[in-house]
N, C-alpha and C positions, 0 to 999 in steps of 0.2 A: 126424387121428391112429387109425391102424387098433389093433386091439386090443393087436398086439405093441409098437406104442411105448408105448401109454397103461401096460401092464402093466409095460414096462419103467424106467418116468419112476418111476412109483409106487413100484416095488420099491425104486428110490435111495435115493427119500426113508426107506421105512417103515427098509430094513436100517441104514442110515446111523444113521438116530436111536436104534435100539437098542444100534448098538455103543456109541454114546456114551453112551446111559442105563446102560449096562451097567457103564460105566468101561473097557473091555477096549480103549481107544484111538481113534483121531478117526474112523474109516472113510471112511479115503481110499482105498478099491484095491476091497475084496470087494464093494462095492455095485455097482462100473463092472463088475467080472465079470460080475454074476448079471444087468446089466441086457444084456451082449454076449450071455449064454447065451439071454435071452430074445426079442430081437430082434440077429440078428446084423448087420444094416445104421444101428443105430442111430447111429454115429459118424458113420458117410457123410451119413444122411442131414440130423442136427445140423451137423455143421460146413459143408453147403451157406446157411447162413441168415450165416454170419458171414465177414468178413475174416481169414485167419487170419499170426500171423507166427509161425515156431516157431524158438527160441532152442535153438542145440544145443551140444556142446565138454564138455570134462572137468570145467572149474575154472569155477565163477561163473552157471552154467546160471539157479538159482532168483534169485541176487540180479541178473541182467541181464531175465529174466523181470516180477520186480518192478518194477525200474526203468522197464521201458517202458513196464507197463501205468501205473505211476505219472503219471509221463507224458503219456501218453494222456489218462487221464482229466481231468488237470488243462489237457488241452487240450479237454473237456468231449465227449469220446466215451465211448459204450457199452463198456465192457472185460469179456470173461470171463476169468479168468487161474488156472493150479492154481500157486495163489504158495505150498502148502504141498510144495513139492519133490513130489507126484507125479506123475512126469513116466514114466510106464511104462503102456501101452495103455489097462488096467484105469482108474488113475486118468485119463488123460487123458479116458475115453471118459465116467468121473462127472462130471465139470465139465461138459461140455458137456449132460450129461443132468439134469444140477440146473437148468441155465437154460435148458431146455427151450421153458416156456412164454415168458420174457423173448423167447427166439432168434426165435420164432412170432409172437407179439403184435407187440412194438417195430416200428415203421416205419422209425425212425431207422437209420442203417449200425452195424451190430454188428461186434466186434474180438474175435479169441480171441487171448490173447497165450501160446504153447503151449510151456513148459520142456519135452522132451523128452530123455532117455536116447539116448546116442550107438549105440547097436545099437538102439534101438526105432524109429529114426527109417526103419529099412528096411522094416516093418512099416506103422507110421503111414500113409508116403508112398502105402501103396494102398488108404488112405481118405478122405486129407485131402487137399485143391490147394492149398497155401498159397501168400500172394501172396508171404512174404519168407521166408526161411529166414536164419537169424544163427549164424553159427559161431566161436565165440571163440577157442579154444584146442585141444591134444590132447596129455596128459600120459599116461605109464604109468600104470595106472589100473586093481585088480580085474584082471587079468592071467587068473585063473581063472575069470574071467566072459565077458569080451570077448576074449582072446587079445591078438597084440601088435597094436600101433597099425596095424603097415602093413597087415594084414590087414581090421582093422576100418574103414579111411579107406577103401581097397579098396570095400567092400562099400557103405560110405554114398557113394562117386564114384558107383559103378553105379544107386544108387536117384536120388540127387538130380539125375544127369544126366536122369532119364527126365521131369525136373518142369518147369515152366518157372516156378518160383518164381524171383523174384530174389534173387540172393546177397548179403548183405552178411557183408564176408572179414573179418579181422583177418591184415595183412599182416604184421607180426610175427613172425609163426609159420609158418614155413615147409611144417609139416605142414599148414597151415589152405589155404596157399597151392597145395598141391596142388591144389584145387576150380577155381583159376583156368583150366585149359584147355578147362571146362564150356561148353559153349554158351551157356548161361542171362546172360542179363542183372548184370553183376556192377559193386558197387562197393567198396572198402577202407577201414578206417580203421586207426590205426595213433600210436605216439606218436614224438616228433620223438626223436634222437639227444641233444638236448642237454637236454631237459625235466627231467630226476630225474637224481641219483646212485642208481641200484639196488645195492643191496648185491651183492658177488660172489656168484655161486653155483657147485657144485661139479656138482652135477644136471643134465644135459642128456639126453633121451631122444632125441635123433638131432641128427646133424651133421653130414650127408651127403645129398647132393642128391636128390630123387626122382626124378630125372627117369633121369641116368647112374651113381648111385651113387656120385662122386667127393664127396670134403670139399669143405663147402662154404667160401669163406672168407666170415670178419666183418668186416665196418668199425666193429661196434658191438653188446654183447651189453645185453641188460635182464637176464632173469633164463629159467631154462632155456634152449630153445634160440633164445628170442626175442628179437630182436634186427634188424640191419641183413645182412641176407644176402647172399651171389650166389653162383649157379656158373661159375667159370672157364672150364668147359669148354661147357657147354651154354646158357649162357645164362638158366637159371632164376634168377630173382632176385625181390626182394621189390619187390612195387610201389608205384607212387606212390601213397598214401592221398590221397582225398578227405576225409576230415576226421580232422583232425591235433592232438596234443594238443602244445603247443609248449612250455610251458612249467609247472610243477607245484609250487605250494609248499604245504606241510603247516603247519597253524594246527590250534587247541583243539579244533575242531569236526570236523576230515577235512581236505580238500583245497579249494585253492582252485587254477583250471586255466585257461589261456588258449585257447581252440581256434583251427584255422585252418581254415578251409574253402576248399580249392583249385578252381580255378574250371577245371573239365573242359574249357569251351569253348577256353581257350589252347590254341597250338599248345606254347607253353612249360612245360617239365613243373617249373619251377622257382617262373615267374610265378603269385603268388598274387592274391584279391582282399583284400587287406589289411582292406576295410572290413566284411567280415564275420568279423574276430578278435572274439571274445566272452569274457568270463569268467564262469564259472560256480563253484558253491561246492558241492562233493559232503560229505555229512555221515556220512560211513561210514569208518573209518580201516582202513588193509590197502589200500596203494598199487596193487596188481594190482585193486582194484575199478575204477580210473580207467579200465583196461579193460571191464569192463561198464559202467561211466558214457557210455563214450563210444562201444559198440555199440548205447545207448539213442538218445542225439545223433542218432546215423546214422539210425536208424529216424526218428525224431522229423522232421527234416528232409527226409527225404527223402518224409515225409505232411503236409509244409508247417504244422505244429504251430507255432503262434506262439511264438519266441523268450521269452518270460515263461512260457509254461504249460513250459517245458524245463527255464528256469532254476528254477521252484518246485518243479517235479516232482523235481530232483534234491536241490534243500537241504532240502526237508520230508521227505524221504525215510525212514524209519524200519523198519529191520528186524526183521520180526517171527515170522521161523522160528528162533528162536534160534542165529543163527550172528553172531558179534560181541557176545554180546550182555552186556551189564556191569549187575551187581548191586549193592547197597552193603548191606553187611552190616556191624555194629558198627561203622560209619564207613570200612569198607574196604572199595575196589573188587574183585571178584571177575569175570572177564573171562571170557566162552566163546567157542573160537573150533574151529570144525571143519580137522580132518585128516584126509584120507582117501586120500591119494597121496604119494611124495614131493616134488614142484612143491611141493602144497600146504603141506605141512609148512613145507618151506623159507621160504616167504613169511610163513607164521604165524610163525615164530621170525624172520625180518627183523623182524615188527610189534613181538615181544617186544625184542629187542635195540635198538629205539628208545629201551627205559624204561631210564633208567640205575640207577633207584634199587634197593634190594634187593628182593626178590620170592620168590613160591615157586612152584613149577610143578605141574599135577597130569594127568598124562596118563594116559587113558582107551583101552585097544586091546580090542575084541571082534575076534571071526572068526566071526559070523554070516553068513549067506547075503547079507545085501543089504551087507556090510563085503567080502565077498569072504574064503573059508575061508584064503585064502594070506594070511600076514601079513609074509612075506620082504619087501615094499618098503620097512618101516622100517631098513631095512640099506642103500636108495639114500638116504635121506632124510639133511640133514646135520645130524643132531642134535649135530654136534661144535660147530656154533655156538653152543650153549649154554654151552660154556664161557668165553664172550668177554665173558657179561655177569653181572652180580652175581644169585646165586641161593642161597639159605639152604637150600633144603629142596625134592628132585624126591619128590612120589608115584606110585607108577604102581596100578591098577586096571584091572580089566573082566577079562575072561576069559583074556586073553594077559600079562598083568600083568608076571610074570616075564621073559617074553619081552623086554618092553618094559624093566622094568629091568637088562636083562640087555645090551642095545641102548644102554643111556646108560653103564653101564658101559664098555663100549669104545668108547663116544664122549669119554673121557675124563674124565667126571663122577666125582668122589669118591665110594666106594662109602658112606662114612660120611651122604653127605648123600641117597642114597637108602632111601625104606621101599615096602613093596611091601603093599597093601589090594585085592585084587582084587574085594570085594564094594563094588559101586560108592557103594549110600547110607552105607555104613561109610565108604568115603573119602571123600566130601565130607563128611560129618559130621568126621571126624578133620580137615581141612584148615581148616573152619569155628571149630574150637578156637582158631585161631591168627589173630589182629590185623596182619594184614598182606596187602597187595595178592596177590593170588592170580590166575595165568594157569591154565584150564581147556583142555587139547586134545583134544578125543574124538574117535574116529573115530564114524562114519554111526551104528552104532546106540544108544551109547553119547549121542550128541549130544543126544536127548530127555529121555532118564531124567535126565542130568546139570542141564539148565536146568528140570524141574519140581523137582529136590532144592532145588534153591537158590533156586526163584523161592518154595516152600513156607518154605525157611526164614528168608527175608525177610519174606514176608507175616509170620510166627508173630514175627520181630522187632522189624514195625511193630504187635503186636498186631490185624492184620485178621484176617477170618476165612479160614480154609485151604480154597479150592474144588477144590485138585490133586490 
């Protein structure tokens, strides 16, 4: 190590420790920023010690990267992972720098599973040379930051096309299928049209062919623009997936599903190797998480991870990033799920609608830089669906609480059921006064605050010491 690299590594340890000691956050970004100032090549140098897998797309990046990491660890591989969702260039640099000693000293093969913000893929590929890139989906998200999806995908397409990474693509999303024309080695994953009855969704970010601009024809739709599509004019179409979920069953732990692996050596696209059909259990709710699980299986199988390790990695997986967290308080469930764009909100609402019992819903809407200052996306989300389930009260919090309340009113929610408390702590305290199952739907910057407050309340309720 040269002096710049040593100072960079130690700065990360010291600054992160100071930030956490002061209680001003987890220190998941600033230390990486300073490390890059001290050594501009630190990320490039350290990433050479790992086989890197990049996970990108709009929704599900954090869950997918954590699932892949968990499965690979079950397969006894050494893995580093930005599991907290620190997916910008500084946070990614920090993860490598924190593990610099292990990356250089361990003789076994090292793996890095890196969740990467869509726009950050472009600069990241100038410094890191991944073995695989997984692209799950694209939905409109933070338009004031990313711009329209078409512009973002075009930039990513150009950057990824210069790499020699193997692409793992969600064939059900025509936005992701745009990467099919790249020279990179590719494989596809998807869900069979008969596998599960998704709730109808009115939110579709695009239904037009990316090649010729004409309207796509759909044989079947899952949610958003995901489904079985083709262009009747230029031939653009959903590719046959190598890994496909053929049957999904919801149970009290999450989902049981059957995977079909297509034999790519066969000339018959419909011919499958039935001996490869396997059952898996995903211990997460939210049917959209099946796509995250499927991409993790696809990666693991391409790396020849044993089936038992894959099965255990999915079954034993627990989210620890505050998404789909369940807290027990006064004998009632308080469930937290992130919403940050229309499609994410729609699938979260679908999950709530599975619960037929009376409940309360608390929505938090902030407009910080990390959320996107433009909150107009709430008018594209299908909050009208909340009129289809039994909800006794709605509570709106956050910096744009009144915007959220106004949206609910126009969605057809009885105004008498809607209460507004912008202060997040006061809103959480108010919601806990009622012994009733409650769903919390915070956007990005409200998520951590809501989870901390609920965790603190639960600990006090149990008589435990409060460390949050």
